[in-house]
C-alpha positions as semicolon CSV with decimal commas, in nm:
position;residue;x (nm);y (nm);z (nm)
1;M;2,105;-2,352;3,120
2;D;2,427;-2,169;3,031
3;A;2,476;-1,761;2,970
4;G;2,539;-1,869;2,640
5;A;2,181;-2,095;2,564
6;Q;2,038;-1,833;2,784
7;L;2,160;-1,556;2,540
8;G;2,055;-1,776;2,228
9;L;1,692;-1,849;2,338
10;F;1,676;-1,434;2,429
11;L;1,778;-1,357;2,063
12;Q;1,553;-1,648;1,993
13;H;1,259;-1,461;2,136
14;L;1,367;-1,115;1,971
15;I;1,367;-1,229;1,633
16;N;0,959;-1,381;1,691
17;G;0,916;-1,052;1,845
18;V;0,985;-0,843;1,613
19;T;0,870;-1,085;1,336
20;L;0,482;-1,037;1,521
21;G;0,549;-0,683;1,564
22;A;0,619;-0,562;1,220
23;I;0,262;-0,725;1,133
24;Y;0,103;-0,553;1,430
25;G;0,284;-0,223;1,311
26;L;0,144;-0,258;0,934
27;I;-0,209;-0,291;1,082
28;A;-0,161;0,008;1,349
29;I;-0,046;0,273;1,089
30;G;-0,426;0,221;0,950
31;Y;-0,534;0,335;1,282
32;T;-0,313;0,588;1,374
33;M;-0,370;0,780;0,991
34;V;-0,733;0,760;0,998
35;Y;-0,727;0,893;1,349
36;G;-0,462;1,148;1,264
37;I;-0,688;1,319;0,953
38;I;-0,998;1,274;1,094
39;R;-0,985;1,237;1,479
40;M;-1,216;0,935;1,481
41;I;-1,099;0,541;1,528
42;N;-1,178;0,286;1,217
43;F;-1,267;-0,007;1,430
44;A;-1,362;-0,200;1,072
45;H;-0,996;-0,186;1,046
46;G;-0,934;-0,521;1,160
47;E;-1,163;-0,715;0,958
48;I;-1,015;-0,504;0,632
49;Y;-0,716;-0,695;0,757
50;M;-0,901;-1,002;0,722
51;V;-1,039;-0,982;0,419
52;G;-0,647;-0,943;0,300
53;A;-0,590;-1,238;0,434
54;F;-0,845;-1,432;0,276
55;V;-0,795;-1,294;-0,030
56;G;-0,439;-1,384;0,037
57;V;-0,534;-1,770;0,080
58;T;-0,771;-1,772;-0,261
59;G;-0,477;-1,575;-0,461
60;F;-0,219;-1,836;-0,373
61;S;-0,481;-2,121;-0,449
62;L;-0,527;-1,921;-0,784
63;M;-0,193;-1,927;-0,836
64;A;-0,138;-2,299;-0,776
65;L;-0,428;-2,376;-1,068
66;M;-0,281;-2,162;-1,307
67;G;0,043;-2,366;-1,271
68;I;0,257;-2,066;-1,143
69;T;0,547;-2,216;-0,917
70;A;0,788;-1,950;-0,916
71;V;0,749;-1,843;-0,539
72;P;0,849;-1,425;-0,644
73;L;0,572;-1,406;-0,912
74;A;0,340;-1,611;-0,752
75;L;0,422;-1,378;-0,407
76;L;0,406;-1,058;-0,613
77;L;0,095;-1,164;-0,802
78;V;-0,125;-1,217;-0,475
79;L;0,007;-0,908;-0,313
80;V;-0,116;-0,687;-0,559
81;M;-0,424;-0,893;-0,590
82;A;-0,506;-0,847;-0,206
83;I;-0,398;-0,505;-0,239
84;G;-0,633;-0,455;-0,491
85;F;-0,951;-0,593;-0,309
86;T;-0,833;-0,464;-0,013
87;A;-0,808;-0,140;-0,059
88;A;-1,141;-0,095;-0,255
89;Y;-1,274;-0,218;0,127
90;G;-1,105;0,021;0,238
91;W;-1,259;0,310;0,010
92;A;-1,618;0,132;0,034
93;V;-1,559;0,187;0,448
94;E;-1,471;0,525;0,460
95;R;-1,720;0,610;0,162
96;V;-2,048;0,426;0,328
97;A;-1,973;0,445;0,724
98;Y;-1,800;0,752;0,741
99;R;-1,832;1,040;0,526
100;P;-2,218;1,073;0,540
101;L;-2,170;1,083;0,936
102;R;-1,843;1,309;0,923
103;A;-1,984;1,683;1,025
104;S;-2,203;1,478;1,336
105;G;-2,033;1,376;1,665
106;R;-1,796;1,157;1,752
107;L;-2,051;0,836;1,867
108;A;-2,229;0,805;1,520
109;P;-1,903;0,713;1,312
110;L;-1,799;0,491;1,592
111;I;-2,145;0,295;1,587
112;S;-2,087;0,275;1,246
113;A;-1,761;0,147;1,200
114;I;-1,862;-0,107;1,472
115;G;-2,183;-0,208;1,212
116;M;-1,960;-0,205;0,913
117;S;-1,684;-0,446;1,121
118;I;-1,962;-0,665;1,242
119;F;-2,114;-0,676;0,869
120;L;-1,748;-0,771;0,699
121;Q;-1,741;-1,063;0,984
122;N;-2,053;-1,227;0,921
123;Y;-2,033;-1,141;0,493
124;V;-1,688;-1,343;0,508
125;M;-1,848;-1,623;0,723
126;L;-2,122;-1,656;0,494
127;T;-1,917;-1,615;0,169
128;Q;-1,630;-1,852;0,273
129;G;-1,710;-2,080;0,523
130;A;-1,689;-2,085;0,917
131;R;-1,418;-2,325;0,896
132;P;-1,048;-2,217;0,921
133;K;-0,858;-2,204;0,550
134;P;-0,524;-2,319;0,576
135;L;-0,235;-2,263;0,343
136;Q;0,040;-2,470;0,234
137;P;0,396;-2,333;0,345
138;V;0,506;-2,067;0,060
139;I;0,808;-1,987;0,205
140;T;1,031;-2,239;0,380
141;G;1,373;-2,300;0,509
142;G;1,599;-2,068;0,697
143;F;1,942;-2,052;0,832
144;T;2,151;-2,077;1,137
145;I;2,288;-1,715;1,271
146;W;2,429;-1,842;1,592
147;E;2,496;-2,234;1,701
148;G;2,673;-2,303;2,071
149;P;2,660;-2,663;2,250
150;N;2,324;-2,619;2,369
151;M;2,123;-2,343;2,167
152;A;2,095;-2,275;1,810
153;L;1,980;-1,905;1,705
154;S;1,783;-1,929;1,396
155;I;1,614;-1,727;1,142
156;T;1,298;-1,883;0,894
157;W;1,321;-1,688;0,536
158;I;0,970;-1,608;0,612
159;Q;1,061;-1,389;0,940
160;A;1,300;-1,221;0,730
161;F;1,104;-1,153;0,457
162;I;0,844;-1,040;0,683
163;I;1,075;-0,793;0,868
164;L;1,267;-0,668;0,529
165;L;0,943;-0,593;0,380
166;T;0,829;-0,403;0,675
167;V;1,086;-0,220;0,674
168;A;1,093;-0,137;0,346
169;L;0,733;-0,026;0,371
170;M;0,796;0,189;0,634
171;A;1,059;0,368;0,440
172;G;0,880;0,417;0,091
173;F;0,557;0,479;0,340
174;T;0,753;0,800;0,528
175;L;0,904;0,905;0,190
176;L;0,576;0,955;0,017
177;I;0,419;1,127;0,360
178;A;0,722;1,373;0,351
179;K;0,781;1,445;-0,003
180;T;0,458;1,376;-0,244
181;P;0,204;1,585;-0,309
182;L;-0,041;1,387;-0,136
183;G;0,173;1,355;0,207
184;R;0,158;1,707;0,192
185;A;-0,223;1,728;0,127
186;Q;-0,286;1,488;0,422
187;R;-0,070;1,641;0,619
188;A;-0,264;1,976;0,572
189;C;-0,610;1,789;0,604
190;E;-0,463;1,690;0,959
191;Q;-0,390;2,020;1,085
192;D;-0,707;2,175;0,958
193;R;-0,975;2,052;0,715
194;T;-1,171;2,365;0,623
195;M;-0,817;2,589;0,589
196;A;-0,700;2,303;0,327
197;A;-1,005;2,267;0,186
198;L;-0,965;2,681;0,118
199;L;-0,596;2,639;-0,053
200;G;-0,772;2,395;-0,295
201;I;-0,715;2,099;-0,113
202;N;-0,964;1,816;-0,210
203;V;-1,062;1,666;0,152
204;D;-1,258;1,409;0,047
205;R;-1,001;1,247;-0,182
206;T;-0,737;1,290;0,015
207;I;-0,949;1,125;0,330
208;S;-1,056;0,838;0,091
209;L;-0,697;0,766;-0,041
210;T;-0,589;0,790;0,322
211;F;-0,814;0,510;0,389
212;V;-0,710;0,272;0,077
213;M;-0,335;0,348;0,217
214;G;-0,409;0,205;0,568
215;A;-0,610;-0,069;0,414
216;S;-0,357;-0,170;0,138
217;L;-0,096;-0,186;0,454
218;A;-0,347;-0,410;0,637
219;A;-0,346;-0,619;0,322
220;V;0,004;-0,641;0,281
221;A;-0,026;-0,784;0,692
222;G;-0,304;-1,008;0,603
223;V;-0,086;-1,200;0,367
224;L;0,253;-1,221;0,552
225;V;0,009;-1,370;0,861
226;T;-0,126;-1,654;0,675
227;M;0,238;-1,724;0,492
228;Y;0,347;-1,710;0,863
229;Y;0,073;-1,917;1,044
230;G;-0,059;-2,115;0,761
231;V;-0,439;-2,069;0,896
232;I;-0,694;-1,817;0,927
233;D;-1,072;-1,773;0,986
234;F;-1,296;-1,508;1,000
235;Y;-1,238;-1,412;1,331
236;I;-0,880;-1,328;1,327
237;G;-0,926;-0,979;1,241
238;F;-1,127;-0,864;1,571
239;L;-0,810;-0,995;1,800
240;A;-0,526;-0,854;1,571
241;G;-0,724;-0,520;1,467
242;L;-0,751;-0,514;1,849
243;K;-0,348;-0,555;1,923
244;A;-0,323;-0,293;1,666
245;F;-0,503;-0,041;1,781
246;T;-0,385;-0,131;2,126
247;A;-0,044;-0,056;1,942
248;A;-0,131;0,279;1,788
249;V;-0,229;0,377;2,135
250;L;0,073;0,283;2,311
251;G;0,309;0,405;2,057
252;G;0,097;0,771;2,030
253;I;-0,237;0,745;1,839
254;G;-0,175;1,009;1,532
255;S;0,216;0,919;1,500
256;L;0,311;0,683;1,243
257;P;0,633;0,666;1,395
258;G;0,481;0,562;1,711
259;A;0,251;0,287;1,509
260;M;0,531;0,136;1,427
261;L;0,691;0,142;1,744
262;G;0,410;0,017;1,955
263;G;0,319;-0,276;1,748
264;L;0,748;-0,412;1,802
265;L;0,643;-0,325;2,164
266;I;0,334;-0,563;2,144
267;G;0,495;-0,824;1,931
268;L;0,798;-0,862;2,187
269;I;0,590;-0,866;2,474
270;E;0,402;-1,117;2,370
271;A;0,714;-1,316;2,232
272;F;0,909;-1,292;2,553
273;F;0,594;-1,319;2,757
274;T;0,547;-1,660;2,579
275;G;0,878;-1,773;2,612
276;Y;0,927;-1,694;2,982
277;V;0,575;-1,716;3,143
278;S;0,320;-1,839;2,971
279;G;0,134;-1,796;2,647
280;A;-0,200;-1,857;2,812
281;Y;-0,164;-1,494;2,915
282;K;0,064;-1,316;2,707
283;D;-0,259;-1,055;2,602
284;V;-0,318;-0,985;2,959
285;A;0,060;-0,889;2,976
286;A;0,044;-0,621;2,643
287;F;-0,239;-0,472;2,766
288;S;-0,179;-0,460;3,130
289;I;0,140;-0,253;2,984
290;L;-0,096;-0,049;2,754
291;I;-0,238;0,092;3,070
292;L;0,028;0,142;3,253
293;V;0,208;0,335;2,987
294;L;-0,111;0,540;2,954
295;V;-0,163;0,617;3,315
296;L;0,177;0,743;3,288
297;R;0,206;0,919;2,982
298;P;-0,164;0,986;2,845
299;T;-0,053;1,079;2,515
300;G;0,161;0,729;2,417
301;L;0,476;0,694;2,405
302;L;0,579;0,946;2,036
303;G;0,237;1,095;2,094
304;R;0,153;1,481;2,115
305;P;-0,118;1,647;2,355
306;D;-0,390;1,785;2,116
307;I;-0,424;2,178;2,105
308;E;-0,742;2,301;2,067
309;K;-0,771;2,570;1,773
310;V;-0,959;2,876;1,872
């Protein structure tokens, strides 16, 4: 293989990795937001993403039955539907599994979250069936960026859509956290919930909205991954949630830019390892890199060490 073909293959893996990493990053934000504000890991977040994927499949089926064939309109309606349903699930998880145990030790909420994860898995399996759910391609086609004698570099429209939508969501989300009263309330609760409450901030509502925001981004990721791969099952939340959690830890748990960076790194590691070594061991490569980073930098790439308040 000549140098041009090797470069084209490398860039193709890069595009595939960025696309996959964008999805992982959207899910990882939910983990890092919850940890940043209540210092607990929401292990039911992967199942929230899975619920969003199933709502996406159901939504596209409803659009077809209603005769809505315009892709932009159908996609917008499905995203709104998925965000609405999944946000409600995120709120319920916080209200049922976390708020009653917030004052207890760290072990009880952890067990509660794992129990909620198992409950959601089985709930979806019983209501939707254990068989995989296929989805006909919604966005098809693509375009060629570069073409050589032995290699062509191309990007599909769905890949371009995933990358652009992720960039737009991250920009909007950053502005929301930095410029809005809700963002200031979240940052205040992250620093000191007791002092934030004394200053008049509704801490319970702020935490609930944090769960809702994380669940909404997971819903978008669920719809995107359904459109990208074309098939889902009730178990997809476990592995995707584990990888997104790995991405959040890799980037620095509690850091929003770190969550996105970690997601991109996990996606790139998987894409390049699959392309150059073997897809059977891509998960081993991702978790090995996590171990290496944590040995050298325990707080993650962009994480900051916790400072105990006395």
